[in-house]
C-alpha positions in Angstrom: 63.9 182.2 91.3 63.8 178.8 92.1 62.7 177.1 94.8 64.4 173.7 96.4 62.6 171.4 99.0 65.3 169.2 101.0 62.7 166.1 102.0 63.5 162.8 103.6 61.1 159.4 104.2 61.9 159.5 107.8 62.7 161.8 110.7 67.3 161.6 111.8 68.5 160.8 108.2 70.3 164.6 107.7 68.1 166.4 106.5 68.2 169.7 108.3 72.4 169.3 108.7 72.7 169.3 104.9 70.3 172.4 104.2 72.4 174.5 106.6 75.5 173.5 104.8 73.4 174.6 101.7 72.7 177.8 102.9 76.2 178.8 103.2 77.2 177.4 99.5 73.8 179.2 98.2 74.2 182.6 96.8 72.4 184.4 100.0 69.3 182.5 99.6 65.9 182.9 101.5 65.7 180.3 104.1 62.4 178.5 104.9 61.9 176.1 107.5 58.8 174.0 106.8 59.1 171.3 109.5 56.8 173.5 111.6 55.8 170.6 114.0 60.1 170.3 115.2 61.6 173.4 113.7 65.4 172.6 114.1 67.2 174.7 111.4 67.3 178.1 114.1 69.8 175.9 116.3 72.3 175.7 113.9 71.9 179.3 111.8 71.2 180.7 114.9 68.9 183.5 113.2 68.2 187.3 114.6 64.4 187.5 114.8 63.2 190.7 113.2 59.1 190.2 112.8 57.2 187.3 115.3 53.4 186.6 114.1 50.8 185.0 115.8 49.2 182.2 113.6 45.8 180.9 113.7 44.8 177.7 112.0 41.6 177.9 112.9 38.6 178.5 115.4 37.7 177.1 118.9 34.5 177.0 121.1 34.5 178.2 124.7 31.2 177.8 126.7 30.2 181.0 128.6 29.0 180.5 132.4 26.6 182.9 132.8 24.6 182.5 129.4 24.9 178.5 129.2 21.5 177.3 130.7 22.9 173.5 130.6 20.3 172.4 128.2 22.8 169.6 126.6 22.3 170.8 122.8 25.9 171.0 122.5 26.6 167.4 124.1 23.7 165.9 121.8 25.4 167.4 118.2 29.1 167.2 119.1 30.3 164.3 116.7 33.9 164.4 118.5 33.3 163.9 122.1 34.8 167.7 122.6 31.6 168.6 125.3 32.3 167.1 128.5 29.5 166.9 130.8 30.3 168.6 134.1 27.9 166.2 136.7 26.7 168.7 140.1 28.4 171.9 138.1 27.2 174.6 137.0 27.1 175.0 134.0 26.6 171.5 133.1 29.0 171.4 130.1 32.4 172.6 129.2 34.8 172.0 126.0 37.5 170.3 126.1 39.9 172.4 124.1 41.9 169.3 122.5 39.2 167.3 121.0 37.4 170.4 120.0 38.1 170.3 116.1 36.7 173.6 115.2 33.5 173.0 113.3 31.4 176.0 115.2 28.1 173.3 115.0 27.6 173.6 119.1 27.5 177.5 118.9 25.5 177.5 115.5 22.8 175.7 117.3 23.3 176.9 120.8 19.8 178.3 122.1 21.1 180.6 124.5 23.9 181.8 122.0 26.1 180.6 125.3 29.1 179.0 123.2 31.8 182.1 121.5 33.7 180.5 118.7 36.4 182.5 118.3 40.1 182.6 116.2 42.3 180.6 117.6 46.0 181.0 118.0 48.0 177.7 117.3 51.6 179.0 116.9 53.6 181.7 116.0 55.7 182.7 112.7 59.0 184.8 112.2 60.8 186.7 109.5 64.5 186.6 110.5 68.0 187.3 109.6 70.7 184.9 109.4 75.0 184.8 108.5 73.6 183.7 105.1 70.6 185.3 104.3 66.5 186.1 105.3 65.0 182.8 106.9 61.2 182.5 107.3 60.0 179.7 110.1 57.5 178.8 112.5 56.3 177.0 115.6 53.5 175.0 115.8 52.1 174.9 119.0 52.2 171.0 121.1 49.0 169.3 119.7 48.0 172.2 117.4 46.8 171.4 113.6 46.9 172.7 110.4 50.2 172.4 110.4 49.8 172.3 106.1 48.3 175.9 106.8 51.5 177.2 108.8 53.5 175.3 106.0 51.6 177.2 103.4 52.0 180.7 105.1 55.8 179.9 105.5 56.5 179.6 102.0 54.7 182.2 100.9 56.7 184.6 103.1 59.8 183.3 101.6 58.6 184.0 98.3 57.5 187.5 99.0 61.3 188.1 100.5 62.6 186.6 97.3 61.0 188.9 95.1 61.1 192.1 97.2 65.2 191.5 97.6 65.4 189.9 94.2 67.1 186.5 95.5 67.0 183.9 92.9 66.8 181.0 95.3 64.6 179.8 97.6 66.2 176.9 100.0 63.3 175.2 102.3 63.9 172.5 104.8 60.9 170.2 104.5 59.2 168.0 107.2 59.9 164.2 107.2 57.5 161.7 105.7 54.9 162.2 103.1 52.3 163.5 104.9 50.5 166.8 105.0 52.9 169.3 105.8 55.1 167.2 103.4 52.6 168.1 100.5 52.2 171.7 101.0 56.2 172.2 101.1 56.8 170.6 97.5 53.7 171.6 95.9 54.4 173.9 93.4 58.0 173.6 93.9 60.8 173.3 91.1 62.9 170.6 92.8 63.3 168.2 95.4 66.5 166.6 97.3 65.6 163.7 98.4 68.1 162.9 101.7 68.0 159.3 102.5 70.3 156.4 104.1 71.6 153.1 103.4 69.1 151.4 105.8 66.3 148.7 104.9 63.9 151.3 106.4 65.7 154.5 104.7 65.2 152.0 101.1 61.0 151.7 102.3 60.7 155.6 102.9 62.8 156.8 99.8 59.7 154.7 97.6 57.1 156.2 99.3 58.5 159.9 99.1 60.1 159.2 95.1 55.8 158.4 94.6 54.7 161.6 96.2 57.2 163.8 94.2 56.1 162.0 91.0 52.3 162.3 91.9 53.0 166.5 92.2 55.1 166.4 89.1 58.4 167.8 91.0 61.5 166.7 89.8 63.5 164.6 92.2 67.1 164.2 93.2 69.1 161.8 95.4 71.4 162.4 98.5 72.6 159.2 100.5 74.2 160.1 103.5 76.2 157.8 106.0 76.3 156.1 102.6 79.9 154.0 103.8 77.9 152.7 106.8 76.7 150.0 104.4 77.7 150.1 100.6 75.9 147.4 99.9 72.9 148.9 100.6 73.8 152.1 99.1 74.2 150.7 96.2 70.9 148.8 96.1 69.4 152.2 96.8 71.1 153.6 93.8 70.2 151.2 91.2 66.8 151.5 92.6 66.3 155.3 92.3 68.1 154.8 88.7 65.1 152.4 87.5 62.5 155.4 89.1 64.2 158.0 87.1 65.9 159.8 90.0 69.4 161.0 90.0 72.0 160.5 92.7 73.4 163.4 92.6 75.7 162.9 95.6 76.8 160.4 98.7 77.9 162.1 102.1 80.5 160.0 104.2 79.6 159.7 107.8 82.0 161.1 110.5 82.2 162.5 113.8 82.4 166.2 112.4 79.3 166.5 111.5 78.1 166.7 115.5 81.2 168.7 116.1 79.8 171.3 114.2 76.1 171.3 115.2 77.6 171.8 118.8 79.3 174.7 117.4 76.3 176.0 115.7 77.8 176.0 112.1 77.4 174.4 108.7 79.4 170.6 108.5 80.6 173.0 105.3 82.4 175.6 107.2 83.8 173.0 110.0 87.6 172.9 108.5 89.0 169.9 108.4 85.8 168.2 108.2 85.6 165.0 105.6 81.9 165.3 104.7 82.5 168.7 103.8 83.9 167.9 100.4 80.8 165.6 99.8 78.3 168.0 100.7 79.9 171.0 98.5 79.7 168.5 95.2 76.2 167.0 96.2 75.6 171.0 95.9 77.7 171.5 92.7 75.9 168.5 91.1 72.6 169.6 91.9 72.2 173.0 91.3 73.9 172.1 87.8 71.1 169.9 87.2 68.5 172.2 88.0 70.1 175.4 86.2 70.7 177.2 89.4 73.5 179.9 89.6 76.1 178.5 92.7 78.8 180.3 94.3 
């Protein structure tokens, strides 16, 4: 079983559009959308949800009004400014749920036992069916944390499905950037496919994500999307990738058919007459050959 993760140094490079096409080209893969803060792979693949589960990334404190003596111990100990003083109110304090870090100090030291510390629901995760294979995806709540933990959960569920159904490939739509959710997406993967674009920011962000892949000793390959909008920068990025030991597995031309495919909710490779479709097929063929993955 191979687990491949499609990532990018920044958002908007066409990563999810590429993943949707790889889903159609791969041989019944398990799909995992690990961009839990802004998941959108479902917009193209239209999954049929068959299992929905709550996600808890930690705990949250709450003051029980009829037990609180307004002693102020919680206000004194909180280092995150999450305990709010309520002037001329009973109880005299409350917990700001957005500012609360879930450390539990206030609950532990409350002399009245007036602060409950319960598991918080931070989002949901789903197991669904798509036209191309099973899919695991998630939705993190607004302003909620622990996205890395949710990403790890999505990946573990995808692996369980692959093992249970004897499927040979997991295709992961990773988050943009190089932060915690990206690290949680690529750790232990077999290979990463980096999608970039021929711009100054694309060149800069490529350097960061290549360094991240190297840090975790994960083979990295490169696809340049919209390569024809700036051929000179494309060449510069390819030379830099070669110097870093990152192989370019393909280029994808800019074309409005990509937007048309998104509107029709189908992968670009399935849109008749779409010029980028041939480019994407070449990317998949080259990438699959590099990592010894069976392909259609």
